[in-house]
C-alpha positions in Angstrom: 7.3 -17.8 -0.2 5.1 -17.1 2.9 4.8 -14.1 5.3 5.9 -15.0 8.9 5.9 -11.4 10.7 3.2 -8.7 11.0 2.6 -5.6 13.5 -0.8 -4.4 13.6 -2.4 -1.3 15.7 -3.8 -2.5 18.8 -7.2 -2.0 18.2 -7.3 -4.8 15.1 -9.4 -7.6 16.2 -10.0 -9.1 13.1 -13.9 -8.3 12.8 -13.7 -4.6 11.8 -15.6 -3.9 8.1 -12.1 -2.2 6.3 -8.5 -2.7 7.4 -5.7 -1.0 6.5 -2.5 -3.0 4.9 0.4 -1.4 5.5 3.4 -1.9 2.7 6.9 -1.2 3.3 9.2 -0.6 0.3 12.9 -3.0 -0.6 15.5 -3.3 2.4 13.0 -2.2 5.3 10.6 -4.2 7.5 7.0 -4.3 8.9 7.6 -1.2 11.5 8.5 0.9 8.7 5.4 2.6 8.1 3.2 2.4 11.5 3.7 5.7 12.1 1.8 6.4 9.0 -0.9 4.4 10.3 -0.9 5.9 13.7 -1.4 9.6 11.7 -3.4 8.7 9.2 -5.8 6.0 10.4 -7.5 7.1 13.6 -10.5 4.8 14.0 -9.7 2.3 11.1 -7.2 -0.3 12.5 -4.1 -1.2 10.5 -1.4 -4.4 9.9 1.8 -4.0 8.6 3.2 -7.3 7.6 6.9 -8.4 6.7 7.6 -8.7 3.3 8.4 -12.6 2.7 12.3 -12.3 1.1 14.5 -11.7 3.6 17.6 -9.6 2.9 21.2 -10.4 4.1 21.3 -6.7 6.0 18.3 -7.5 8.3 15.8 -6.0 5.6 13.1 -7.5 4.0 11.6 -7.1 0.4 8.4 -8.5 -1.7 10.2 -9.7 -4.7 13.9 -9.2 -5.9 15.1 -6.5 -8.3 16.3 -7.3 -11.3 15.7 -4.2 -13.8 14.8 -1.4 -11.4 11.4 0.1 -12.4 10.5 -3.5 -14.5 10.1 -6.5 -11.8 10.1 -10.2 -13.0 6.7 -11.0 -13.5 6.7 -14.1 -12.1 8.3 -13.1 -8.7 5.7 -10.1 -7.9 2.8 -13.0 -8.6 4.5 -15.4 -5.8 4.7 -11.9 -3.4 1.1 -11.3 -4.7 0.1 -15.1 -3.9 1.8 -15.3 -0.8 0.3 -11.6 0.8 -3.4 -12.8 -0.3 -2.7 -16.1 1.5 -1.8 -14.0 4.5 -4.5 -11.5 4.6 -6.8 -14.5 3.9 -5.5 -16.6 7.1 -5.0 -13.4 9.1 -7.9 -11.0 8.1 -10.3 -13.4 6.6 -11.3 -13.8 3.0 -14.1 -11.2 3.4 -12.0 -8.4 4.7 -12.2 -5.0 3.0 -9.0 -4.0 2.8 -7.0 -0.1 2.5 -3.8 -0.7 1.0 -1.2 1.8 1.3 2.3 1.2 0.0 5.1 3.2 -0.2 8.0 2.2 -3.1 8.2 -1.6 -3.6 5.3 -1.7 -1.4 3.2 0.8 -3.4 3.8 -1.7 -6.4 2.1 -4.2 -4.1 -0.8 -2.4 -3.3 -1.2 -2.1 -6.9 -1.1 -5.8 -7.0 -4.4 -6.2 -4.7 -6.3 -4.0 -6.6 -5.2 -5.7 -9.9 -6.0 -8.8 -8.8 -9.1 -8.5 -6.4 -10.4 -5.2 -7.1 -13.7 -6.0 -4.8 -11.6 -6.6 -1.8 -10.1 -3.1 -2.3 -11.8 0.1 -1.0 -9.2 2.4 -2.1 -5.3 2.1 -2.8 -2.8 4.8 -1.7 0.6 4.3 -3.8 3.7 6.5 -2.4 6.9 7.0 -4.1 5.7 3.5 -6.1 4.7 2.5 -9.6 2.4 0.1 -11.3 4.4 -3.4 -13.2 4.2 -3.8 -16.9 2.6 -7.4 -16.9 -0.9 -7.4 -17.3 -3.3 -8.3 -14.3 -6.3 -10.7 -13.9 -8.8 -7.5 -13.0 -7.0 -4.7 -15.6 -10.0 -4.8 -18.1 -12.6 -4.9 -14.9 -10.7 -2.0 -13.9 -10.7 -0.1 -16.6 -14.7 -0.4 -16.3 -15.1 0.3 -12.6 -11.8 2.8 -12.0 -11.8 2.8 -8.3 -10.7 5.6 -6.2 -6.6 5.7 -6.2 -4.3 8.1 -4.8 -0.8 8.5 -6.0 1.8 10.3 -4.7 5.8 10.9 -5.3 9.0 13.1 -5.3 9.8 15.5 -7.9 13.4 14.4 -7.2 12.9 10.8 -7.0 15.6 9.4 -8.5 14.9 6.2 -7.2 11.7 5.0 -9.2 12.7 5.2 -13.0 11.5 7.4 -15.3 10.1 4.6 -17.2 8.4 3.1 -14.4 7.1 6.5 -13.7 5.7 7.0 -17.4 4.2 3.5 -17.3 2.2 4.6 -14.0 1.1 8.0 -15.6 0.0 5.8 -18.4 -2.0 3.3 -16.9 -3.7 4.6 -13.6 -5.9 7.5 -15.3 -7.8 4.7 -17.3 -7.9 2.3 -14.7 -8.9 4.5 -12.0 -10.4 7.4 -10.3 -6.9 9.0 -9.8 -5.9 11.3 -6.9 -2.3 12.6 -8.2 -0.2 14.4 -6.6 3.9 15.6 -7.4 5.6 17.5 -4.7 8.7 19.7 -5.2 11.9 18.8 -3.9 11.0 15.8 -2.5 13.0 12.8 -3.5 12.2 8.9 -2.6 10.2 9.9 0.4 7.3 11.1 2.1 6.1 14.5 3.0 4.1 16.3 5.6 2.4 17.7 2.7 1.8 14.4 0.8 0.4 12.9 4.3 -2.0 15.6 4.4 -3.3 15.2 0.9 -3.6 11.4 1.9 -5.3 12.2 5.2 -7.8 14.3 2.9 -8.1 11.6 0.5 -8.9 8.7 3.0 -11.7 11.4 5.0 -13.2 11.4 1.5 -13.3 7.6 0.8 -14.3 6.6 4.4 -16.5 9.3 4.9 -14.9 10.7 7.9 -15.1 14.1 9.6 -11.9 15.7 8.4 -9.3 15.9 10.9 -9.5 19.6 11.6 -13.0 18.9 12.6 -12.9 16.1 14.7 -11.5 14.8 18.0 -8.4 12.5 17.4 -8.2 9.9 20.1 -5.2 8.6 21.2 -3.8 5.2 19.8 -2.3 2.8 21.9 1.1 1.3 20.8 1.0 -1.3 18.2 1.4 -5.2 18.7 2.9 -8.2 17.0 0.4 -10.6 15.2 1.3 -14.2 14.8 2.0 -16.0 11.5 -1.2 -18.1 11.2 
């Protein structure tokens, strides 16, 4: 299992002090969250890899869906290993990351945090969840409590209630959590959620809020060649 395709912001050079990693959901692809990168990450380069599991209809995934909301731990571990291998080969083994994931990609964002937290500056989970299986850094996270944003729709029927409950139980004890639930939002991302994520990122990155700074235009994204 390996990652073969990705896109990146035009200003990504491989030497930035921090890089956002955009992680799409099941059945989507590396282009799905690029608009979020352009909207949220002014002054921060980003990369968006395609999940290693190719699906019949042309989309991709990080791991197969077996029991919804409770993925097979081995499949998640394989996907996590493939993602870290791609990150090390493409961004370098010391790159500081800002994982931003939607749905299944939200779980993958938490996997980066739960396996190598020293590499993660902050984590953003959008309509996602944590897996049940214990991870190598869970005990460390319970002591360090790194910053995490978790947003979800009140009317999300894709992520199971059990997965939401598990995530709501786990995150407060392993992170400094900013949690938001959005009324009438289904399994999607709303403008209000993006505004909250932008505020969260401003705080984590020490940025001047967008309302008080000049947003520079961003060039189109570009493809990243697999290492």
